[in-house]
VODOPA-870445 format. One line per field, with one value per residue (C-alpha): residue number from 1; z, y negated, x negated. Coordinates in nm, 4 decimals. Each point is the difference from the previous one (the first is absolute). Layout:
<rs>
seq: NUM_...
z: Z_...
y: Y_...
x: X_...
</rs>
This chain:
<rs>
seq: 1_2_3_4_5_6_7_8_9_10_11_12_13_14_15_16_17_18_19_20_21_22_23_24_25_26_27_28_29_30_31_32_33_34_35_36_37_38_39_40_41_42_43_44_45_46_47_48_49_50_51_52_53_54_55_56_57_58_59_60_61_62_63_64_65_66_67_68_69_70_71_72_73_74_75_76_77_78_79_80_81_82_83_84_85_86_87_88_89_90_91_92_93_94_95_96_97_98_99_100_101_102_103_104_105_106_107_108_109_110_111_112_113_114_115_116_117_118_119_120_121_122_123_124_125_126_127_128_129_130_131_132_133_134_135_136_137_138_139_140_141_142_143_144_145_146_147_148_149_150_151_152_153_154_155_156_157_158_159_160_161_162_163_164_165_166_167_168_169_170_171_172_173_174_175_176_177_178_179_180_181_182_183_184_185_186_187_188_189_190_191_192_193_194_195_196_197_198_199_200_201_202_203_204_205_206_207_208_209_210_211_212_213_214_215_216_217_218_219_220_221_222_223_224_225_226_227_228_229_230_231_232_233_234_235_236_237_238_239_240_241_242_243_244_245_246_247_248_249_250_251_252_253_254_255_256_257_258_259_260_261_262_263_264_265_266_267_268_269_270_271_272_273_274_275_276_277_278_279_280_281_282_283_284_285_286_287_288_289_290_291_292_293_294_295_296_297_298_299_300_301_302_303_304_305_306_307_308_309_310_311_312_313_314_315_316_317_318_319_320_321_322_323_324_325_326_327_328_329_330_331_332_333_334_335_336_337_338_339_340_341_342_343_344_345_346_347_348_349_350_351_352_353_354_355_356_357_358_359_360_361_362_363_364_365_366_367_368_369_370_371_372_373_374_375_376_377_378_379_380_381_382_383_384_385_386_387_388_389_390_391_392_393_394_395_396_397_398_399_400_401_402_403_404_405_406_407_408_409_410_411_412_413_414_415_416_417_418_419_420_421_422_423_424_425_426_427_428_429_430_431_432_433_434_435_436_437_438_439_440_441_442_443_444_445_446_447_448_449_450_451_452_453_454_455_456_457_458_459_460_461_462_463_464_465_466_467_468_469_470_471_472_473_474_475_476_477_478_479_480_481_482_483_484_485_486_487_488_489_490_491_492_493_494_495_496_497_498_499_500_501_502_503_504_505_506_507_508_509_510_511_512_513_514_515_516_517_518_519
z: 9.1859_0.0426_-0.2251_0.1822_-0.2438_0.1360_-0.1999_0.1410_-0.1806_0.0858_-0.1330_0.0614_-0.0733_-0.3457_-0.1028_0.0673_0.0692_0.0529_0.1005_0.0612_0.3030_0.0627_0.3684_0.0242_-0.1340_0.0264_-0.3657_-0.2242_-0.2657_-0.2091_0.0045_-0.2065_0.0141_-0.1876_0.0375_0.1182_-0.1966_0.2368_-0.1332_0.1607_0.0198_0.0807_0.3666_0.1013_-0.1272_-0.0584_-0.1370_-0.1676_-0.2100_0.0888_-0.3443_0.0575_0.3352_-0.1513_-0.2953_0.2230_0.2381_-0.2862_-0.1703_0.2972_0.1075_-0.3543_-0.0352_0.3276_-0.1103_-0.3328_0.1737_0.2303_-0.2857_0.1294_0.3542_-0.0001_0.1180_0.3164_0.1272_0.3501_0.0834_-0.0901_0.1931_-0.0838_0.1452_-0.1105_0.0821_0.2765_-0.0026_-0.3209_-0.1217_-0.1348_0.0169_-0.1452_-0.1304_0.0058_-0.2836_0.1921_-0.2534_0.0871_0.0234_-0.3160_-0.1343_0.1914_0.3270_0.1729_0.1211_0.3544_-0.1419_-0.1235_0.1498_-0.0986_0.3538_0.1564_0.1214_0.1327_0.1883_0.1616_0.1028_0.1421_0.1867_0.1521_0.1347_0.0765_-0.0238_0.3679_0.0702_-0.3047_0.0886_0.3438_-0.1403_-0.3309_0.0247_-0.2780_-0.0988_-0.3233_-0.3208_-0.3669_-0.1137_0.2418_-0.1760_0.2045_-0.0547_-0.3763_-0.0228_0.1776_-0.2312_-0.3319_0.0549_0.2487_0.3503_-0.1229_-0.2228_0.2092_0.0138_-0.3774_-0.0525_-0.1858_0.2727_0.1035_0.1194_0.0832_-0.0581_0.0232_-0.2907_0.0948_0.0848_-0.3394_-0.1580_0.2313_-0.1011_-0.3696_0.0604_0.2324_-0.0016_0.3803_0.1928_0.3158_0.1469_0.2775_0.2954_-0.1474_-0.2961_0.1977_0.2838_-0.2264_-0.1605_0.3426_0.0303_0.2808_0.3711_0.1525_0.3229_-0.1426_-0.3388_-0.1527_-0.2244_0.1551_0.0190_0.0809_-0.3356_-0.1866_0.1708_-0.0892_-0.3643_-0.1076_-0.1956_0.1269_0.0792_-0.0517_0.2283_0.0329_-0.2500_-0.2777_0.0679_0.0039_0.3260_0.1622_-0.0138_0.1002_-0.2608_-0.1141_0.0131_-0.3101_-0.1169_-0.3181_-0.3101_-0.3455_-0.2104_-0.3187_-0.2110_0.1455_-0.0305_-0.3685_-0.0534_0.1668_-0.0727_0.3619_0.1415_0.1314_0.3704_0.1247_0.3565_0.0247_0.3406_0.1691_-0.0299_0.1691_-0.0996_-0.2117_0.2790_0.2361_-0.2771_-0.0767_0.3684_0.0119_-0.2992_0.1957_0.3459_0.1192_0.3264_0.0879_-0.0809_0.1849_-0.3008_-0.0996_-0.3709_-0.2313_-0.3277_-0.2951_-0.2024_-0.1398_0.3653_0.2579_0.2452_0.3267_0.2497_0.2864_0.1904_0.3747_0.3201_0.0909_0.1636_0.2360_-0.0363_-0.3782_-0.1539_-0.2153_-0.3349_-0.3232_0.0142_0.2349_-0.1569_0.1701_-0.2416_0.1982_0.2847_0.3587_0.1408_-0.3068_-0.2368_-0.3280_0.0466_-0.3044_-0.1048_-0.3626_-0.2696_-0.3454_-0.2045_0.0017_-0.3345_-0.1522_0.0290_-0.2006_-0.2578_-0.0429_-0.0577_-0.2508_-0.2030_0.0323_-0.1034_-0.2725_0.1652_-0.0587_0.3587_0.3689_-0.0312_-0.2580_0.2463_0.2657_-0.2575_-0.0719_0.3691_0.0916_-0.2287_0.2579_0.3740_0.2913_0.0452_-0.3722_0.0281_0.2270_-0.1827_0.2113_-0.0836_0.2041_-0.0924_0.0092_-0.3710_0.0765_0.2504_0.2953_0.2750_-0.2068_-0.0498_-0.3360_-0.1472_-0.1209_-0.0366_0.2463_-0.0601_-0.3788_-0.1442_-0.3503_0.0411_0.0827_-0.2622_-0.0785_0.2021_0.3035_-0.0366_-0.0117_0.3029_0.1999_-0.0666_0.0784_0.3209_0.1121_-0.0648_0.2157_0.2662_0.0294_0.0810_0.2639_0.1436_0.0340_0.1511_0.2611_0.0868_0.0621_0.2276_0.1832_0.0658_0.1938_-0.2793_-0.0898_-0.3383_0.0417_-0.2388_-0.3261_-0.3499_-0.3106_-0.2365_-0.3126_-0.3482_0.1264_0.1928_-0.3328_-0.0188_0.2597_-0.0219_0.1370_0.2790_0.0867_0.0122_0.2466_0.2076_0.0132_0.1150_0.2652_0.1007_0.0012_-0.2365_-0.1415_-0.1832_-0.3428_-0.1767_-0.3675_-0.0830_-0.0808_0.0132_0.3775_0.0011_-0.2378_0.1913_0.3235_-0.1634_-0.1099_0.3600_0.1159_-0.2605_0.1474_0.3510_-0.1115_-0.1016_0.2909_-0.2249_0.1744_0.3742_0.0887_0.2451_-0.2277_0.3149_-0.1910_-0.2389_0.0470_-0.3080_-0.1222_-0.3727_0.0006_0.0834_-0.2519_-0.0059_0.1641_0.0135_0.2303_-0.1314_0.1946_0.0193_-0.2064_0.1697_0.0120_0.0484_0.3081_0.1299_-0.3407_-0.0135_0.3561_-0.0858_-0.3117_0.2083_0.2454_-0.2788_-0.1774_0.3130_0.0654_-0.3576_0.0283_0.3363_-0.1193_-0.3155_0.2041_-0.0307_-0.3764_-0.0194_0.2084_-0.2276_-0.3144_0.1574_0.0286_0.3621_0.1265_0.3135_0.0662_0.3505_-0.0893_0.2018_-0.1684_-0.1176_0.2635_0.1361_-0.3399_-0.1059_-0.0571_-0.3775_-0.0318_0.2490_-0.1635_-0.3119_0.1942_0.1257_-0.0779_-0.2987
y: -12.7395_0.3555_0.2666_0.2103_0.2575_0.3528_0.3169_0.2955_0.3349_0.2630_0.3564_0.1291_0.3362_-0.1068_-0.3101_-0.2110_-0.3712_-0.3001_-0.3548_-0.3159_-0.1962_-0.3657_-0.0046_-0.3700_0.0008_0.3668_-0.0018_0.2964_-0.1313_0.3177_0.3417_0.3152_0.3544_0.3215_0.3378_0.2973_0.3095_0.2950_0.3532_0.2310_0.3567_0.3321_0.0879_-0.3621_-0.1474_-0.3754_-0.1375_-0.3122_-0.0045_-0.1928_-0.1620_-0.1289_-0.1530_-0.1611_-0.1370_-0.1430_-0.1654_-0.1617_-0.1099_-0.1721_-0.1778_-0.1116_-0.1233_-0.1931_-0.1532_-0.0986_-0.1629_-0.1920_-0.1239_-0.2355_0.0478_0.3533_-0.1606_-0.1078_0.3516_0.0217_0.3668_0.3169_0.2935_0.3180_0.1931_0.3158_0.2903_0.2291_0.3577_0.1998_0.1235_-0.2222_0.2437_-0.0842_0.2547_-0.0173_-0.2552_-0.2244_0.0767_0.1186_0.3779_0.1387_-0.3517_-0.0622_-0.1149_0.1760_-0.1985_0.0176_0.1357_0.3127_0.3105_0.2808_0.0173_0.0242_0.3592_-0.0662_-0.3071_0.1966_0.2766_-0.2529_-0.1712_0.3327_0.0599_-0.3506_-0.2411_-0.0798_-0.0470_-0.2201_-0.2185_-0.0548_-0.0971_-0.1774_-0.0909_0.2158_0.3609_0.1498_-0.0871_0.0871_-0.3402_-0.0244_-0.0168_0.2837_0.2227_-0.0664_0.0491_0.3342_0.1152_-0.1200_0.0055_0.2841_0.0464_-0.0002_-0.3091_-0.1944_0.2912_0.0500_-0.3691_-0.0568_-0.2327_-0.2685_-0.2931_-0.0623_-0.3423_-0.1612_-0.1790_-0.3528_0.1132_0.1641_-0.3365_-0.1667_0.2567_-0.0708_-0.3733_-0.0010_0.3426_0.0077_0.2620_-0.1040_0.0286_-0.1461_0.1500_-0.0347_0.2309_0.2473_0.0191_0.0244_0.2996_0.1643_-0.0175_-0.2534_0.0644_-0.2239_-0.0194_-0.0983_-0.1565_0.2130_0.3043_0.3016_0.3135_0.1922_-0.1067_0.0948_0.3395_0.0650_-0.1014_0.3456_-0.1523_0.1159_-0.2743_-0.2809_-0.2920_-0.3746_-0.0172_0.0779_-0.3321_-0.3526_-0.1883_-0.1368_-0.3802_-0.2611_-0.1306_-0.3460_0.0838_-0.0399_0.3372_-0.0973_-0.2178_0.0337_0.1797_-0.1714_0.2924_-0.0291_-0.3775_0.0305_0.2406_-0.2172_-0.3519_-0.1045_-0.1427_0.2573_-0.0070_-0.0757_0.1389_0.3048_0.0517_0.3051_0.0133_0.2344_0.2603_-0.1550_0.0211_-0.2044_-0.2422_-0.0595_-0.0494_-0.2534_-0.1822_-0.0660_-0.0221_0.2835_0.0406_-0.3701_-0.0379_0.3159_0.1820_0.3644_0.0830_0.2361_0.0551_0.1076_0.1436_0.3374_0.1058_-0.0698_-0.2035_-0.1442_-0.1528_-0.2388_-0.1204_0.0396_0.0497_0.3221_0.2158_0.2886_0.2660_-0.0248_-0.0575_0.2883_-0.1756_0.1330_-0.1847_-0.2260_-0.1992_-0.1580_-0.2840_-0.1489_-0.1753_0.1005_-0.0433_0.0385_0.2746_0.0278_0.2352_0.1637_0.2186_0.1022_0.2554_0.0494_-0.1519_-0.3111_-0.1799_0.3127_0.1577_-0.2831_0.0020_0.3750_-0.0428_-0.2788_0.2477_0.2798_-0.2253_-0.1733_-0.3397_-0.2706_-0.0651_0.0046_-0.3085_0.1769_0.2866_-0.2462_-0.1703_0.3342_0.0914_-0.3160_0.0914_0.2561_-0.0441_0.0875_0.3758_0.0849_0.1618_0.2696_0.0727_-0.0073_0.0050_0.1261_-0.2558_0.1990_0.0005_0.0134_0.2807_0.0527_0.2585_0.2404_-0.2327_-0.0783_-0.2486_0.0859_-0.0922_0.1449_0.0148_-0.0094_0.0356_-0.0201_-0.3584_-0.1374_-0.2182_-0.1515_-0.3024_0.2199_0.1525_-0.3461_-0.1148_0.3106_-0.0553_-0.3730_0.0581_0.2685_-0.2111_-0.2853_0.2381_0.1732_-0.3335_-0.0633_0.3485_-0.0575_-0.3448_0.1539_0.2479_-0.2836_-0.1638_0.3303_-0.0012_-0.3249_-0.2277_-0.3419_0.0246_-0.2341_-0.2508_0.1331_-0.0911_0.2113_0.0259_0.1949_0.0229_0.0807_-0.3287_-0.1805_0.1356_-0.1829_0.2678_0.2667_-0.2318_-0.0884_0.3703_0.0597_-0.3000_0.1502_0.3374_-0.1764_-0.2180_-0.3239_-0.2542_0.0710_-0.2041_0.0944_-0.0995_0.0275_-0.0696_0.3531_-0.1092_-0.0335_0.2620_-0.2022_-0.3191_0.1685_0.1131_-0.3576_-0.1125_0.2518_-0.1473_-0.3437_0.1253_0.1122_-0.3587_-0.1788_-0.1355_0.1921_0.0362_0.3682_-0.0230_-0.2134_-0.1805_-0.2776_0.2426_-0.0848_-0.2037_0.0128_-0.0444_0.2936_0.2486_0.1701_-0.1644_0.1871_-0.0424_0.1361_0.2555_0.0567_0.3338_0.0397_-0.2126_0.2924_0.3722_0.0126_0.3133_0.1693_-0.0601_0.1274_0.3125_0.0599_-0.0331_0.2608_0.2376_-0.0452_0.0803_0.3048_0.1158_-0.0289_0.1769_0.2827_0.0549_0.1147_0.3747_-0.0417_-0.1775_0.2740_0.2670_-0.1756_-0.0359_0.3772_0.0261_-0.1531_-0.2026_-0.2987_-0.1021_-0.3630_-0.1743_0.0207_-0.3110_-0.1475_0.3450_0.1686_0.3036_-0.0188_0.0206_-0.3170_-0.1868_0.0854_-0.1839_-0.3206_-0.0368_-0.2386_-0.2262
x: -11.7483_-0.1302_0.1477_0.2575_0.1340_0.0327_0.0654_0.1916_0.0208_0.2609_0.0044_0.3491_0.1569_0.1161_-0.1960_-0.3065_0.0395_-0.2258_0.0804_-0.1947_0.1208_-0.0725_-0.0963_0.0765_0.3552_0.0977_0.1006_-0.0694_-0.2367_-0.0042_0.1641_-0.0416_0.1419_-0.0681_0.1728_-0.2027_0.1044_0.0269_0.0105_0.2556_-0.1274_0.1576_0.0093_0.0619_-0.3260_-0.0337_-0.3266_-0.1383_-0.3143_-0.3144_0.0038_0.3546_-0.0970_-0.3081_0.1963_0.2728_-0.2477_-0.1903_0.3215_0.1629_-0.3192_-0.0765_0.3568_-0.0229_-0.3304_0.1572_0.2958_-0.2324_-0.2152_-0.2724_0.1357_-0.1397_-0.3226_0.1865_0.0722_-0.1448_0.0622_0.1909_0.1464_0.1889_0.2910_0.1734_0.2260_-0.1182_-0.1273_-0.0133_-0.3378_-0.2782_-0.2904_-0.3400_-0.2479_-0.3803_0.0091_0.2439_0.2721_0.3505_-0.0036_0.1549_0.0403_0.3225_0.1510_0.2882_0.3021_0.1341_0.3269_-0.1804_0.1635_-0.2358_-0.1382_0.3461_-0.0343_-0.3494_0.1184_0.2834_-0.2380_-0.2457_0.2819_0.1013_-0.3502_-0.1261_0.2955_0.0509_-0.3706_-0.0483_0.2988_-0.1484_-0.3409_0.0697_0.3692_0.1459_0.0471_-0.1354_0.1825_-0.0589_-0.1312_-0.2923_-0.3387_-0.1482_0.3043_0.0002_-0.3771_0.0172_0.2794_-0.1425_-0.3755_-0.0390_-0.1340_-0.3613_0.0262_-0.2527_-0.2425_0.0231_-0.0703_0.3267_0.1298_-0.2479_0.2126_0.3672_0.1523_0.3412_0.1696_-0.1047_-0.3514_-0.0400_0.0831_-0.2503_-0.2618_0.0599_-0.0345_-0.3007_-0.1643_0.0482_0.1979_0.1870_0.3474_0.2142_0.1822_0.3501_-0.0670_-0.2084_0.2506_0.3055_-0.1691_-0.0197_-0.3787_-0.0541_0.0217_0.2651_-0.1986_-0.3395_0.0796_-0.2762_0.0062_0.1699_-0.2106_0.3169_0.1475_-0.3183_-0.0127_0.3656_-0.0441_-0.1132_-0.2911_-0.3373_-0.2535_0.2513_-0.0767_-0.0230_-0.2858_0.2478_0.1708_-0.1344_-0.0447_0.3155_-0.0165_0.2608_0.2420_-0.1040_-0.3727_-0.2192_-0.1337_-0.1840_-0.0011_0.1499_-0.2605_-0.1212_0.1214_0.3505_-0.0026_-0.0839_0.2904_0.2644_-0.1266_-0.0540_-0.3234_-0.2452_-0.0749_0.3533_0.0221_0.2263_0.1632_0.1466_0.3767_0.2483_0.2542_0.2780_0.2580_-0.2140_-0.0992_0.3676_0.0771_-0.2843_0.1489_0.3217_-0.1651_0.2223_-0.1891_-0.0102_0.3683_0.1028_0.1397_0.0195_-0.0120_0.1814_-0.1857_0.2149_-0.2867_-0.0977_-0.0263_0.2705_-0.2081_0.1332_-0.2394_-0.0580_-0.3051_0.0361_-0.1965_-0.1756_0.2678_-0.0649_0.1139_-0.0077_0.3429_0.1211_-0.0266_-0.1463_-0.3308_-0.1919_-0.2841_-0.3001_-0.0710_-0.2833_0.1804_-0.0716_0.3500_0.2237_0.1041_0.1871_0.2967_0.1600_0.2910_-0.0324_0.0736_-0.1495_0.2793_0.2158_0.0256_-0.1544_0.3466_0.1548_-0.2809_0.0503_0.3736_-0.0635_-0.2017_0.2545_0.2894_-0.2048_0.0465_-0.2619_-0.1023_0.0927_0.2193_0.2127_0.0505_0.1179_0.2257_0.1644_0.0177_0.1863_0.2902_0.1176_0.0573_-0.2262_-0.0084_0.0092_0.3437_-0.1356_-0.3266_-0.3178_-0.3699_-0.2937_-0.2702_-0.3268_-0.0806_-0.3737_0.0483_-0.2302_0.0037_0.2062_0.2968_0.1545_0.2452_0.3460_0.3636_0.2497_0.3745_0.0135_0.3518_0.1373_0.1211_-0.3438_-0.1664_-0.3393_0.1085_0.0697_-0.3459_-0.1564_0.1994_-0.0927_-0.3705_0.0106_0.1976_-0.2447_-0.3098_0.1301_0.1321_-0.3369_-0.1652_0.2667_-0.0584_-0.3725_0.0517_0.2293_-0.2744_-0.2440_0.2560_0.0516_-0.3741_0.0335_-0.1251_0.1413_0.1714_0.2963_-0.1576_-0.1344_-0.1120_0.0524_-0.2964_-0.0941_0.1416_0.3484_0.0111_0.0390_0.3562_0.2094_0.2710_-0.2336_-0.1087_0.3614_0.0850_-0.2834_0.1105_0.3483_-0.1344_-0.2101_0.2952_-0.2004_-0.1573_-0.3436_-0.2563_-0.1167_-0.3159_0.0826_-0.3662_-0.1156_-0.3657_-0.0205_-0.2767_-0.2169_0.0798_-0.1034_-0.3249_-0.0660_0.0532_-0.2625_-0.2336_0.0690_-0.0699_-0.3454_-0.0799_0.1643_0.2748_0.2798_0.0501_-0.0239_0.2911_0.2209_0.1116_0.1737_0.1607_0.3677_0.0825_-0.3591_-0.0421_-0.2414_0.2726_0.2269_0.3445_0.2894_0.3765_0.2693_0.2493_0.3220_0.1858_0.3125_0.2694_0.2443_-0.0360_-0.2231_0.1730_-0.0226_-0.3759_-0.0419_0.2014_-0.2096_-0.3163_0.1227_0.1043_-0.3337_-0.1988_0.2155_-0.0579_-0.3795_0.0034_0.2233_-0.2068_-0.2998_0.0791_0.0328_-0.3365_-0.1560_0.1437_-0.1245_-0.3430_-0.0164_0.1028_-0.3242_0.0539_-0.2201_-0.0952_0.0624_0.2710_0.3438_0.1831_0.2273_0.0786_0.0046_-0.1991_-0.3706_0.0026_0.2059_-0.2142_-0.3302_0.1123_0.0352_-0.3540_-0.2797_-0.0417
</rs>
């Protein structure tokens, strides 16, 4: 029997994970995780050091190799996935500029993104499917490195998270359409790099040469270098395949497209997406992604913070983790006794987070309930926007770290007014990457035609809405949407009165809408 172990690596917004998947049985043969320590800086900065990324990658792969033991020799291929956008800029020595990467939740380029949206937003949406936002690599690079970074030689190459991992493993630089397009750098019409986006970046001489070639997911791009193999205990020469952005990898892991399902991802970002046909005229959603298919697009409605709101509150209230926040929240009823929360803890487009309606009787439990309610309601709001764009979202699967808590998923189901699936396996990204590795070796069918019930897919279960209180959840939804809409003038005032040309959220003012764009 031929060896059929596949390794998938996933660099998320808070941790790095690796798993070994048995392509014959679909069983996870090994799994390892390591936190990625991000440094929060003044002005909304969020960075992670190159040494921390290197240490985490070596650790998880070495741990997987140790768990596999002699079976490590059976690994057929590897692939990587990771969070989108952010800044992974290489200097002339092919090292991360300044020795660090910048996360997509970084907000230091917020004002620049709003200004760019005012001048180029409509044209960019028409060409690349999204308007400027603070976490884009070109926007961050212009803010932190300067307009002449390429000319000075400080900026030589731009990578995405998964491609940086691939570069460390193989020494090769390449990317795929899903990452490049999600970052707003690919023409929807041609599937190639957008000169319009490069011209609008504000960085002189920036062009396609700064990025690797765009190659299809599931295509081998190189082999595991001997030096890397020695570090992690895996055989040298293992083929390394191109993956995809973590959202698409996770959707692959559950065959979302083949099963006709939208997804809501309870992660650091609030991600809501569905794959659908090319629609003309373009639906007014936050982002449209050309991920390499001629007649299909990935449609998204997102904002920079979902579980990040809950993680923040856990720290503020000195609770151990997100589950403890939900535990506390569930001791008070829906609506938190009149307290509301605006769930944009990572900002974006000038918006901020905050409690509304505080009174002397409110407690820590009310605060927890307000945050939990708002996180689920924001996902429902975005899903409704996808539906308003003519996209099929009546069947959906909840992914991400928050999916491990059935109470959060049931709350979302109640706001949506229908059952949802949840995949409590938080390693769907790594599983999807492993499937791309299998595709590169002919071990996995690229279309996953026989996916329903396939052992290769991450297991899911159905979660029903709460059996009572449908009208109360619908009323809360309406009140929440009205709150977000009516807060637009406040957001605009906080942002210094600057008005972005980006489309407002569901009829709200522009400052609120610009926070809910692109992943």
